[in-house]
C-alpha positions, 0 to 999 in steps of 0.5 A: 190275522192271516188276512192282514198278513196276506194283504201285507205281502200283497202290498210288498208284492205290489210295490216291489214287482216293477221297482228295480229292488227285487219282488221275489227277495222281498217276499222270501224275506218277508215270509219269515215273519209273515208266514210261509205261502204256497207257490200258488199264492206267490204266482197268483199275487205276481199276476195282480201286479202284472195286470195293473202294469197292463192297465197302464200300458193298454193304449201302447199295446193296442197300437202295437196291435192295430198300428201292425202295418206301420213298419216302426210298430212291426219292428218294435213288436218283433223286438218284443217277441224275440225278447220274450222267445229268448227269455222263454227258451232259456228259462224252460232250460233253467226249469229242466235243470232243476233250479230252485230259489233259496228261502234264506236271506243270505244270497238274497242280501248279497244279491241286493248289494251287488245289485245296487253296485252294479246299478250305480255303475251301469247308471254312471256309464249309461249316462255317457251315451247319447240319450237315444230312444230307440230300441236295437236288436241287440238290446232285445236280445240282452234283455231276453237274457237279463230277464233269465239271469234276474230269475236265477238270482233272486235279489238282483231284479227283473225290471232293474237288470233289463232296464239297465241292460237296455240302457248300457246296449244303447237305449241311452233314455231311461224312459225308453229302456223302462217302457220296453223292459215293462212291455217284455215283462208282460208276456213273460210273467203272464207265461211264467205265472200261467205255467207255474199255475197250471202245474200247481193245479195239475199237481194237486197243490190248489186243493187246500189253498185259502182263496179268501186270504189269496184274493185279498193279496191279488187284489191289494197287489193290483191296485198297489202295483198301478200306483207304484208303476205310475209313480215310477214312470213319473219319477224317471222322467227327471230322476236317476235310479240311484235311490233305488240302488242306495235302498238295496245296498242298505237293505242288503247290509242290513239283512247280512247284519241280522243274519250275522246276529241271528235275528233272522227267524227261519235262516238256516245255518251256514253249515246246514246239510241242505237248505230248504228250496222252493221252485223258482218264479219270475221276480 
């Protein structure tokens, strides 16, 4: 049964990591029924989703490396590096401040609802802009900041936040904004996952890990993420992100209703002295 639950968590991670619906939020909610997992587990299955996107963009990444002599490639790569460095620096500051993610559903539900409304408004505003495909320095800076903001508020979605920040900052093309957001996410999440994994191993947290279940979840996450992202890249060529915004609002309202009726198994009461917290990871 544990292997089935691990596989289900791998499916959830694979679907939600790069869709604008928040992987961290969905995993925290799912764990209330499928069992609380270690930080190592969540980090490793996240790496599976990142690996899938690396496979999808391997030609683009190779072009940037081998074609570094071309000015347009150097400029694009430099903007990716700037966005990553901003995220890394601000992320370390957040870590030093001791930020942790909540385990209860209420803040995630509100983030899903608010994020869904923000997506509808942002797409409406972005539609009024010319469909430029260029990535400006302002876009790079704001995307770097957006990744950290999404990490601080589980439920916002890293991919959704960065895509819409890019679109509102001048990249009117959904495809161009999505590509930049995903490419920035690759080094960002590899670095975050590596940092957390090394820290977990150093602290001895990996000693009691069920590596069999983790391996199943990793493989499932990689395969599902590959399919999910391939589908998304095709979907956004002719469709808006509205369907994801509506989904977020609906699921957020359902979660709030479940909390209000005490249907969430591990939800902490509002008057609890202190809700349990977990170390923050990217979403």
